[in-house]
N, C-alpha and C positions, 0 to 999 in steps of 0.2 A: 709903896707902888701906887702910882696915880690910876684912878679910874678913868674909863673912857670919857666920862663927863668932865674930868679935869684936863683933857687934852686941849691943846691950843685951838682957837676957833677956826683957824685956817688948815686944820689937819686934813680934811677931806679933799681940799683942792691940792694940798701937798701930796697926798697919796695918789691922786690922779696924775700928777706931774711925774711922780716916781714910776707909776705903772706905764704911762705913756712913754717915758724915757726907756724903760725896759723893753717895751714892744718895738720901739724904733731901733733899739740896739739889736734886738733879736732879728728883726726883719732885715736889718743891714747886714747881719752876720750870716744868716741862713737862707734868706729869700732867693738869692741867685741860684743856690744849689737845689732848692725846692722847685723852682721854676724849670731848671734844666731837667730835673727828674720828671716833672709833669709833661714837659714837651717830648721827652724820650718815650714816656708811656703812651702819649697820644700818637706819636710816630710808629711805635711798635703795634698799636691797635690798628692804625691805618694799613700798616704792612700786612698784618694778619687778615684784615678784611680784603685787601687786594689779592692775597694768596688764596683765600677761600673762594673768592669770586672768579678766579681764573683757572683753578684746577678743573680738569674735565670730569668732575664728580660732584655729587650732592653730599654735603656734610650734614650729619644728623645726630641727634641725642635721643635715645629711646629706652625702652624698658623690656622686661622679660615677657610681658603680655603682648608684645609687638605694637604697643602704642608709642607714639613719637610726640615730643613737645618742643622740638627745635629742628628746623630745616633752614638751610640758607636759601637765597631767592631763586636758585636754579631749579628747585623742585617744580615750579610752575611750568617752566619750559620742558621738563622731562615728562610730567604727568598731566598737565593741564589744570591741576589743583594748586591753589595758592597755599603758601606756608601757613596762613592763618586758618585754613580749613582743618589743619591738624592740631592746632593749639588747643589747649584745654581739653584734649581728648574728645573733641566733637566728632572727629573722623579718625578711625584707627587705620594704621597702615595695612592691617590684615583685611580691611574692607575692600581694598582694590587688588590684593593678591589673589590669583586664581585659586579656587578652592582646592584643586588637586595638588597644588604646589605649596600650600600653606601648612600642610601637616609636617610633623617631625622637627619643628623648631626647638622644642624642649630638648630633644635628643642632641641637637646641634649644641645647645647651651651646656648641657651636662658634659659632653665630650670636651668642650672648650674649657670648662672649669677644671678638668682633670689635667690639662696641659698648661699652656701659657696664657689662658683666657682670651685668646683671639680665635676668630673663626671666619670662614668664607662660605657663602651659599649662593646658589643661582636659582632664580624663580622668575615666573611671568607675572606681570601686573596689567590690569585693564585701565587705560587712560581715561580721561574725562570724555574724550571723543570716541571711546569704545575701540581704540586701537590696542593690540596686544604687543607688549614690548618685554624684552628680557632684561632683568636687573641682576647684577652681581653685587651682593652686600658683603662688605668687609668690616667687621666690627671687633671691638675690644670691650670685655666685661670688667666693670668696676664693682667691688664689694664693700660692704660696711664692716664695722668692727666685729660683727657676729658672723662674718663670712656669708652674708646674704647678698644677693645681686642688688646693687644700688641703682645702677644705670648702665647703659651701653653707649659708647661713642663710636662712630664709624662713618663710612662713606658708601654711597650707591653709585655704581657705574652702569651706564647704558651699554649692554653688550648684545643688542639685537642683531647688529650687522655680523658680528663674529658667529653667533649662533646660526644665522642664515647660511653663512658660508660653510660652517661645519655640517649642517644638514645636507647641503648640496654635495659635499665631499662624501658623506656616508652613503647618500643615495647612489652616487657614481660607483662607489666601491661595490655596493650590493649588486648593481646592474652588471658590472664587469664580471663578477664572480659567476652569476647565472649565465652570462653570455659565453664564458669559456666552457661551461658545462654543455650548453646547447650546441656550440660549435663543435665540440668533441664528439657528440653523438650524431651530428648531422651527416658526416661523410658516409658512414656505413648505412645509415637510415636511408639516404638518398639513393645509394646503390640498390638497396632492397626495393625501394618504391619504383625505380626505373625498371627492375626486373619484373615486378608484378604487372606494371603497365604494359611492358613489352609482350609478355606471355599472354596477357589478357587480350591485347590487340591481335596477336597471331591467331589465337583461337577464334576470335570474332570474325576474322577474315575467312576462316575455313568453314564457318557455319553458313548455310543457306538462309536467305530471307524467310521469315516465318517460323524458324526453328525456335521452340520454346526456351531453349537455353540462352539465346541471345540476350534476353532481358536480364538474366543473372550476371552474365559477363559485362553488360553495359553498367550495371550497378556496381560491380567490382571496380571497374575503371573509374567511375565517378567518385567512389569512396576513396580510391587511391589518390585521385587528383585533389580531393579535399585534404587528405593527409599531407600531400606535398605542399599545399598552401600553408598548412600549420607549420611545416618545417621552415618554409621561407620566412614566416613570422618570427620564429625562434631565432633564425640567423640574423634577421634584420634587427631584432632586439639586441642581440649580442654583438652587433656591428661586425659580423663575420659573413654577411651575405656578399656574394660576388656582384659587384656593381659595374655598369658600363656607362660612366658619366659622359654627358655631352653638353655643349654650351646651348642652353635653351632659354626661351622667354616664357615665364610662368603665365603670362596673359594668354598665349596661344594654347598652353596646356589646359587652362581653366575653361577657355571658350570651347575647346573640343570636348570637355566633359559635361558641358552645361545641360544638354538634353538628358544624358544619363542621370545627372544629379536631380533634375526635376522629376523624373520617373521614380527615382529612389525615395524622394521626400514625400511624394503623394500630394493630394489636393489640399490637405489641411495646413500645409506649411508653404510659406512664401520664400522665394529665393531671390536675394538682391545681390548683384555682382557689381562691384566698383573697382575698375581696373585703371591703373595709372598709365595713361597713353605713352608716357616717356619712360616706362619701366626698363631698367637695365637688365642685362642677361645674367644668368647664374650657371654654374657647372654642376649638374646633377643627373642622376639616372632617371629618365622620364617615367619609366614604369614604376619606380619607387615613389616618385612624387605623386603619381596617380594613386598609389596605395595610401600615402599620407592623407590626401585630400578626402578619399573615400572613407577612411577610418574616422576622420574628424566629423564628416558629414553624417555618418551613421550614428555616432555618439550624440550629435546635436539633435538628430531626429528622435532618438530614444529619450532625450531630455525634455521633449516638448510633446507629451502625449495628447495635449488638448489644443495643439496648434501653435503657431508662432512664426518667427521670422529667422531664417539663416542668412547671414551676410558673409560674403567672401570678398576680401579687399586686398589689393596689392599697392605697394608704395616704395619708393626709394627713400631710405632713411640713413642716418649716421648715428651710430652708437658711440657716445663719448666716454671719457675717463670716469665720469660720475656713475654712468650706467654700469661700467665693467667693475667698479668697486663693489656693487651690490649683486653682481652676477659672476660667479667665480670663474667660469670657462670662457667668458666673452673677451675677445681682443678688440679694442676700439678700432673703428673704421667704417667704411661704407658697406651697407647691406641692402638686400631686397627683402622687404617684409611682406609676408602673407598672413593675413588675419582671417580667422574663421570664428564667427561669433553667433551665439543663439540667444533667444529670449526665454529660455527654459527654466527649470527648477533650480539651477545653480548648485554650488557645492560649498560646504563649510571648510574651515581651515584644516580640520583633521582629515577629511576626505582628500583634499588637494595634496596633502603631504605624502599620499600613497599612490596617486593615480598613475604614475609612470612605472610602478613596480609590476613585474610579471605576475599574471594570474590574479591580480587585485581587480575586483569588479564590484559594483553596487547593484548589479542586475540580479534577477532571480536565478536560482540554479538551472542550468541548461539553456540560459538565454544569452550567454557570452562566454568567451574563453578567458577574458581578462588579459589578452595579449595585444588588443588594438592600440592603446596609447603607448605601451612599452615598445611596440613595433615602430610607431612613429618616432619615438625618442631615439631608438637605435639607428633608424635610417638617417635622421637628421645629424646625429653625432658622426656617423660614418661619412656624411657629405660635408662635414665641416660647419654645420649649422647649429642653431639653438632653438629651443621652444620654451615658452613661459606661459603660464595660465593665469588668468584674472577672473575671479568668480566670487559671487555672494549668493547665499541662499535666497531664492525667489527673484533674483535679479539677473539670471543668465550667466553664461560663461563665454569667455573669449580666449582662444589660443592664438598666440602670436609667434610666428615662425620667422627666423632671420637666417638668410643664406648670403654668404659673401658675394659681393658684385664682382663681375669680371669684365674687363675692357675688350671684349671680343664680340663679333656679330653672331647672333643666335643662328643655329642650324635648323632647317625645316624639321618639324617633329615627325611628319608622316611621309617620308620619300616613297615614291611609287616604284616598286621593283617589277621587272618584266617577269611574267610567270614562266616556269619551265614547260617545255612542250610535252615532256613525259618524265616520270620519275624512274623509269627503267634505265639500266646502263650495263655496259660490258667491261668497264675498267677494273683494274686490280686495286684493292684497298687493304692496307695493313691495319688491323685493329689491335691496339695495345691497351689492355685493361686487366688489372690485377684481380678483380672480382670475378670468379669463374662463372656464376650464374648470369651476371650482367654481360660478360663477354660472349657467352653462348647465345643469348637472345639477340644481341646486336649483330653477330655474325649470321645467325639464321635469318634475320630480317633482311640484311643486305643481300644475301644469296637469293632470297625470294624475289628480289628486284633485278636479278640477273648479273650481279657483280661477282667477280672472283675475289675470294676473301682469304687473307693470310692472318694467322692468329699469333699473339705473343702475350704472356702474362706480366712482363716487366720490361724495362728498357734494355737490359743486356740480352734477353732473348730476342728482342725486336731487332737488335743489331745483327745477331746470328741469322735470323730469318731473312733479313734484308741482304746479307752477304751471300746466302745460299741461292736466293731466287734469281733466275737468269733473266727473266723478262722485266718490263717496266713496272714500277709501283706508282700509280697515279696519285694516290691519296693516303695519308696516315691519319687515322682517327685514334687519338691517344688521350688517356686520362692525364691530368696534370700532376696529381699526387700518387706516387707509386713507390714501392720499396727500392731503395738504392739509387734511383735516378728519376728526376722529374721529367714531365713531358717536354718542357723547354730544353732541358739538357739533352734529352734523346734527339731532338731535331738538330741540335748542334753537332752531335756525334754522327749523325746520318749524312751530314752535308759532304764529307769527303767522298762519299760514294758517287757523287757527281750526277745523281738523278734529279730531275726537276719534280720533286714530290710536293704536292699541296698538302696542307695539314688542317685539321679541325681539332681543337682542344675540347675536352670534356671535364667538368668538375662540378661538384655540389658544394664543396667547402674545402678550403685550404688553410692550414695553420699560418703559412706565410702568404697572406693575400697580396702582398707587394709583388711577389714573383708572377702571379697571374695577371695583376693589373699592368705589369710591364709588357706582357704579351698582348693584352687587349689594347694597350696604348698605341701599338704599331699596327693595329687593325687585324690581328690574327683572328680567324673565324672561331666561334665558341659556341658550345652547347651546354647549357646549364642543366644539371641533374636536379630532379627527375625530369625526363623528357618522354614524350610519346614517340612511338616508332615511325609514325607518319611525319613527325617533325624531323626526326633523324633523316628519313629518306629525302625530304625536301631540302634540308641543309646540305646533304652530300651532293645532290644533283646541282644545287646552286653553286657550290664551291668548284665542282668539276667543270662547270660550264663557264667559269670565269676565264678571261683571256690570260 
């Protein structure tokens, strides 16, 4: 065998030719296939990048200690932090998770390892600009050969909008439940209060001036009136209050309240009123809107113990689809906005989450009922409106109210009625009331004014009384809600008697408010329980004197 030194002198060049020939042959045979595979790989990678960049989620790779070493580029749009901030574990994902939401991740991982190694968890994070957003994390755990957690692959979804809508729904359900409770109690409670007021007034009329017992009776009447105001708040909160809506202009309402509001606020607070001169009309109960504005003004005053500015503003607005997507109950369309803002202490997010709940208050014990804002909320919902709050600690609070616009001319808020010459009368009145005590005090009051009074405890008895009575019956004073037959049905059943009987309906609450609203819609006279006996006498004389 020849040694390498015995090989021909041109061996190296010959070897290079042989190798080159093999390479050219190999390239010629396999290069097209390799090139196709490379192009397919690049296309697949591009498709993957396109998919990742377009899904509505942030792809991540993380570890059991909540650190992350890979995010796609959408992480910056979601949190304000660039993905580089999380690389090399300079910033942990746990650093931006709210502390109360960061606990329990180990339990989540343990549970996932017991099943298919996948999990879902919801929590809140604080963005770079200090916003709080909700994140849903969906992850899958990967383990090494020793069954230890190697890493986690998953996605983050922004579910802030969904959580906001869920919170609104839960709040609405809670308020509806308490509203049903309040409404159920109010009917009987209002009857009791009307009886207390009535007997208190009758006793007061009998006592001479200077009698030492007059002061006690006057205090009983004042206390009962405060109790009736509390009942109205409960009913308004539960959207069970009897409303008498009219087409009104909020500018006129606010202007009429201005002097009273300035007295309420005192010298330390400035009141600024900005009214849109072209403000459209709304359909609402004026007395309820008075209550709304007063409650908001009182809250604003209490939030500015060292002075400040209360601003009341009106404006025509249009709430679009984008707004309605973030506010569950809003139907897009034209609205009238009433804004009440203060420069007071403000509220944090935790407080704002509860302010419309009944009996929730941040005031000291004995300083408030906790029904003010829940009453406002109930009134507006019953009127087809909405209310939203914007507040930050130390930067004040603004409540924005939206009521649907109506294309009608507003009616005068304060029409002047001609006073009755006297409250005395000689007409015959049929009183239909199922509560015995209340019926007695009403009948006794009317007799004291000179009227002839017939009594009935329910609709069927009223029909019998009417059939037996030979003379005219000038007026029927009837409760709306009674066993077996409503007040409206009673008047329909009495029509065949052919008598021209006028009617006044009474009610403090009705389960079917639509029945009463239909009566009020046609202008039927109405007394809301609890009422004072002087109010009863005035209403009776007013209706009897109508042509």
